[in-house]
Residue, then its C-alpha position, 0 to 999 in steps of 0.5 A: x705802420x698800422x700793424x705796429x700801432x696795433x701791436x703797441x696798443x695791444x701791449x699797452x692794454x696788456x700792461x694796463x690789464x696786468x697792473x689792474x690785476x696786480x692792484x686787484x690782487x693786492x686789494x684782495x690779499x689785503x681784504x682777505x688778510x684784514x678779514x682773517x685778522x678780524x675773524x681771528x680776533x673773534x676766536x678763543x685763541x686770540x681772546x684768551x691770549x690777550x688775557x695772558x694765557x699761553x698756547x698750552x693753557x689755551x689748548x687745555x681750556x678749549x679741550x675741557x670747557x664748553x662755551x659757557x665756561x670759557x666765556x666766564x673765564x674771559x670775563x675774569x682776570x687771568x687766574x691759574x686756578x682755571x687750568x690747574x683744576x683741570x690737571x687734577x685727576x679727580x676733576x669733575x666738569x659739573x663741579x666747575x663753579x663749585x670749585x671756583x666758589x670754594x676757592x674764592x673763600x679758601x685761596x690758600x688751599x691746594x688745588x687737590x684740597x679744593x677738588x677733593x672737598x667739593x667732590x665729596x661735599x665736605x665744603x658743606x657743613x656735615x648733615x647739610x644738603x644731604x640726599x638719599x643714598x642710591x641703594x641700587x649701587x649695592x656695595x658701591x652705595x655711599x652712606x656718610x654725613x651727606x648721604x642717608x638711608x631711609x629708616x626702613x631700609x634693610x639690605x638684601x641677602x643678609x646672613x649671619x656670621x658664625x661665631x668662629x669669626x665673630x663675637x657674640x651669639x650666632x645671629x648677633x653679627x650679620x652682613x650681606x652675602x657678598x660681604x660674608x663671602x669676601x670676608x671668608x677669603x680675607x679671614x683664610x688668608x690672614x689666618x695663613x699669615x698667622x692672625x686670627x681676626x674677629x668681627x666685633x660689629x657689623x650690620x645695624x638697624x636704624x634703631x640700633x644706630x639710634x641707640x649707639x649714637x644717643x649713648x655717645x651723645x648722652x656721655x659727651x655731647x653732640x660734637x663728640x658723638x658726631x666725631x665718633x658715630x654716625x647719626x641714625x640713617x647715616x651709618x655705613x653699618x646699616x648697609x650691611x657692607x661694613x664690619x669692625x674687625x679686631x684680632x683676638x686679644x686686642x681692642x680699639x685702643x691698641x688694634x692699630x699697633x698690631x701686625x694684623x692691622x698692618x697686614x690688613x692695610x697691605x692686603x684687604x683690597x685684594x679681597x674687596x675691603x678698604x680701611x674706611x676712615x684712615x688717619x690722614x683723611x679725617x677732613x674728608x670722611x668726617x670721622x676720627x681714625x678707626x683702624x678697625x672699620x673696614x668696608x666691602x666695595x669689591x676688588x676693583x674699587x678697593x684696589x683703585x682706592x688703595x693704589x691711589x690713596x683716596x677715600x671711598x667718598x672721592x671714588x664714589x664722586x668720580x667713578x660711581x655718581 
């Protein structure tokens, strides 16, 4: 009897222990579950999902933004602009708040327009917030209505273009050695194609550009002068990497109608040159269409600009600066 009682007591104790363990397990599971849920509610995944962002959007935001930007987004109503600007191939992280600021006043513009405007500083008025050009970039230096050259700047390795390839007297037309070498290759290729290209304008000093600008300003006012010529210090011609090209027998008024111009559009990048002021990019370059103005930037940059139909201003912002 005693043995039976002991066995019964042992079974009862074991049963109680099992029940206690079961309750403890349930309690522990509930605790872990509640804690996990609480922890999850602290994550960006949860917080962004409550704002209405889907899983793909959330992953995109987390992969590309830091805590500061994500917390800013969480403070705002859901807006596709935060993900859409990330999908633009020219998105620059440091411009995040500038994109949003420009978008807030220009919400009808496309994301592409917003990104290119901010990247190229053309969301500002011309000659506003300008900064000194980084001449150490050499053929990739940017000089426009936001980046200027010092009055004393003179490019290194300037050489004169022989009159075989340029109008005027020997010494009138000058460019950097690298630009000249590339131009010779371009000229030979174009000549084989049946064209005879001539350089009409090239390197200009600060003082020369002052004279050119003042002539336009005197003739038709500041607004016209700014649309067609750079202010002194803001001209690409001062870099020594820019040339104005025509074919013999043609001028500014009809060069865009020539076969030689069409040939340049399709082939100049192979020799490191780009059409600097395209017809469909006036709002980015700040200049009216100039079919004759070509800029040496090197084959790699010129090819990318050509293949992606962007301006040098955009290329500089994304790849150089």
